[in-house]
C-alpha positions as CSV (number, residue, x, y, z in Angstrom):
1,M,138.3,112.5,54.2
2,I,135.0,110.2,52.8
3,S,136.4,107.0,54.2
4,G,137.6,109.0,57.6
5,V,133.6,109.5,57.9
6,F,132.3,106.0,57.3
7,H,135.1,105.4,59.9
8,F,134.2,107.9,62.3
9,I,130.2,107.0,62.2
10,S,131.0,103.2,62.7
11,E,133.4,104.0,65.3
12,N,130.3,106.0,67.4
13,F,127.5,104.0,65.7
14,S,125.6,103.8,69.2
15,Q,126.1,107.4,69.5
16,A,125.2,108.2,66.1
17,L,122.1,106.2,66.1
18,Y,120.9,108.0,69.8
19,L,121.5,111.4,67.9
20,S,119.9,110.2,65.5
21,W,116.8,109.2,67.3
22,E,117.2,112.5,69.6
23,H,117.2,114.4,66.7
24,M,113.5,113.1,65.1
25,W,112.6,113.4,68.3
26,I,112.6,116.9,68.2
27,V,111.0,117.3,64.6
28,G,108.4,114.7,65.3
29,V,107.1,116.3,67.9
30,A,107.5,120.1,66.8
31,L,105.6,118.2,63.5
32,L,102.6,116.8,65.5
33,I,102.1,120.2,66.9
34,S,102.1,122.3,64.0
35,A,100.0,119.5,62.6
36,A,97.4,119.7,64.7
37,A,97.7,123.4,64.4
38,G,98.6,124.3,61.3
39,I,95.7,122.0,59.3
40,P,92.5,123.3,61.2
41,L,94.2,127.3,61.0
42,G,94.5,126.6,56.9
43,L,90.6,125.2,56.8
44,Y,89.7,128.1,59.0
45,V,91.1,130.8,56.4
46,A,90.0,128.5,53.6
47,G,86.6,129.5,54.5
48,H,87.5,133.1,55.8
49,E,89.4,134.5,52.9
50,E,89.5,138.0,54.2
51,I,91.8,137.0,56.6
52,A,93.9,134.7,54.3
53,S,96.1,136.8,53.9
54,P,97.1,138.2,56.8
55,I,97.6,134.8,58.1
56,I,100.0,133.7,55.6
57,N,102.0,136.9,55.2
58,G,102.5,136.4,59.3
59,A,104.2,132.8,58.5
60,N,105.8,134.3,56.4
61,I,107.1,136.4,57.9
62,I,108.3,134.4,60.7
63,M,109.9,132.3,58.0
64,T,112.1,134.8,56.6
65,I,113.6,135.0,60.5
66,P,117.2,133.4,60.8
67,S,117.1,130.5,62.7
68,I,119.9,131.4,65.0
69,A,117.8,135.0,65.7
70,L,114.6,133.0,66.5
71,F,116.5,130.8,68.9
72,G,118.0,134.3,70.4
73,I,114.5,135.7,70.6
74,M,113.5,132.1,72.3
75,L,116.2,132.7,75.1
76,P,115.1,136.0,77.1
77,L,111.3,135.1,76.9
78,L,111.4,132.0,77.8
79,S,114.4,132.2,80.8
80,P,112.3,133.6,83.7
81,I,110.6,130.1,83.0
82,N,113.9,128.1,83.1
83,L,113.4,127.2,79.2
84,G,115.5,129.3,77.7
85,L,117.4,126.6,76.6
86,G,117.0,122.8,75.5
87,K,114.3,121.0,72.9
88,I,111.6,123.2,74.4
89,P,112.5,126.5,72.9
90,A,113.8,124.2,69.8
91,I,110.4,122.8,69.4
92,I,108.8,125.8,69.8
93,A,111.4,127.7,66.5
94,L,110.1,124.4,64.9
95,I,106.7,124.7,65.2
96,L,106.6,128.6,64.0
97,Y,109.1,127.9,60.8
98,S,106.4,124.9,59.7
99,Q,103.1,126.6,59.8
100,L,103.5,128.5,56.2
101,P,103.9,125.1,54.2
102,I,101.1,123.8,56.2
103,I,98.3,126.7,56.1
104,R,99.3,127.5,52.9
105,N,99.1,124.1,51.5
106,T,95.7,123.5,53.1
107,F,94.5,126.4,52.1
108,T,95.4,125.9,48.3
109,A,94.3,122.6,48.8
110,I,90.7,123.5,49.6
111,K,90.5,126.4,47.6
112,N,91.0,124.3,44.5
113,L,88.6,121.7,44.6
114,P,86.4,121.2,41.6
115,P,83.8,123.6,42.4
116,D,81.1,120.9,41.0
117,L,82.1,118.6,43.7
118,V,81.4,121.0,46.4
119,D,78.1,121.5,44.7
120,A,77.6,117.9,44.5
121,A,77.9,117.3,48.2
122,D,76.0,120.4,49.0
123,G,73.2,119.4,46.6
124,M,73.2,116.0,48.5
125,G,72.2,118.2,51.9
126,M,75.6,117.4,53.6
127,T,76.2,119.4,56.5
128,R,79.5,121.2,56.0
129,W,81.1,118.9,58.4
130,Q,80.5,116.0,57.0
131,R,80.9,117.9,53.3
132,L,84.9,118.8,54.9
133,K,84.7,115.1,55.8
134,E,83.8,113.2,53.2
135,V,84.5,115.3,49.8
136,E,87.5,117.9,50.8
137,M,89.2,116.2,53.1
138,P,90.1,113.3,51.0
139,L,90.3,114.9,47.5
140,A,93.0,117.9,49.5
141,A,95.0,114.9,51.2
142,P,97.9,115.2,49.1
143,V,98.5,118.6,49.1
144,I,98.3,119.2,52.9
145,I,100.7,116.0,53.5
146,A,103.1,117.7,50.3
147,G,103.0,120.9,53.1
148,L,103.8,118.9,56.1
149,R,106.1,116.8,53.7
150,T,108.1,120.4,53.2
151,A,108.0,121.4,56.9
152,A,109.6,118.0,58.0
153,V,112.0,118.0,55.7
154,M,113.3,122.3,56.3
155,N,113.0,121.8,60.1
156,I,115.3,118.6,60.2
157,G,118.2,120.8,59.1
158,I,116.8,123.7,60.7
159,A,116.9,121.7,64.0
160,A,120.6,120.9,63.4
161,I,121.7,124.2,64.2
162,A,119.1,124.1,67.3
163,V,121.8,122.9,69.1
164,Y,123.7,126.0,70.0
165,I,120.8,126.4,72.6
166,G,121.5,122.8,73.9
167,S,118.7,120.9,71.6
168,G,121.1,117.7,71.3
169,G,120.3,115.8,67.9
170,L,122.9,115.7,65.3
171,G,123.5,119.1,65.4
172,V,126.1,117.6,68.4
173,Y,128.5,116.7,66.0
174,I,128.9,119.7,63.9
175,Q,129.0,122.0,66.6
176,Q,131.9,119.6,67.9
177,G,133.3,119.5,64.8
178,I,133.7,122.9,64.5
179,D,134.8,123.5,68.0
180,R,137.8,121.2,67.5
181,F,138.5,121.7,63.8
182,Y,137.8,117.8,63.3
183,P,136.8,117.7,59.4
184,E,135.7,114.0,59.8
185,M,133.6,114.6,62.7
186,I,131.6,117.8,60.6
187,L,130.7,115.7,57.5
188,S,129.2,112.8,59.6
189,G,127.1,115.0,60.7
190,A,126.0,116.7,58.3
191,L,125.5,113.4,56.4
192,L,123.6,111.6,58.9
193,V,121.0,115.0,58.5
194,S,121.4,114.7,54.8
195,V,120.2,111.0,55.3
196,L,117.1,111.7,57.7
197,A,115.7,114.0,55.1
198,L,115.8,111.7,52.7
199,I,114.4,108.6,54.6
200,V,111.4,111.4,55.9
201,D,111.1,112.6,52.1
202,G,110.9,109.1,51.0
203,I,108.4,108.4,53.6
204,M,106.4,111.0,53.2
205,A,106.3,110.8,49.2
206,W,104.9,107.4,49.5
207,L,102.1,109.0,52.1
208,E,101.3,111.4,49.8
209,R,100.8,108.6,46.6
210,A,99.3,106.8,49.0
211,A,96.6,109.0,50.3
212,T,95.8,110.9,46.5
213,P,92.4,109.3,45.3
214,E,92.2,106.5,42.5
215,G,90.5,108.8,40.4
216,I,93.0,111.5,40.8
217,K,95.9,108.8,39.8
218,I,93.8,107.5,36.1
219,Q,93.4,111.0,35.5
220,R,97.1,112.1,35.7
221,K,98.0,108.9,33.9
222,L,95.7,109.8,31.3
223,M,97.2,113.4,30.8
224,Q,100.6,111.5,30.8
């Protein structure tokens, strides 16, 4: 079985590369839009705690919707503009799923900043924007990137299911393998999805470490 999987991938290497690129394109576009929406929203609710709970709970509710059901909801909503199938509804669904880890991590990162550092920034006469840019975001960046990391890895798996609405990507192998009762094809698709997830997780972990200020790294070493 295992040898059959590697034989299938080697025999269809060009197609596997294309489907992997297509898969990552969907996830990448969704993640960029999610970050552009979720990080500012997380920053906003961190300064307005009275609306933090409803927004985070709303994102949490979206996460509980099964992916196949959410894709099904997209069909009647987008069909009037001829976008019910394909990559657009898949990207929209991935954006919705990404909001919880991004908003929650951004909110948590800002709220857990050392109060003395924030007070020191205020004491230096920094504006709200200067404090956010010079103090809060550099310290919060690792936790925010951790949220993006969670969203990216999660969406790689969900994007495989989006093949049922015509999004393409590595889910094609899984879908066609099921239709043809072709186990090697199914396992090839699953293996490639897993490899993509591991690669992306490794890259995001490196970014998370790179974004961690040196002072925090030293503090962590001293605490070990």
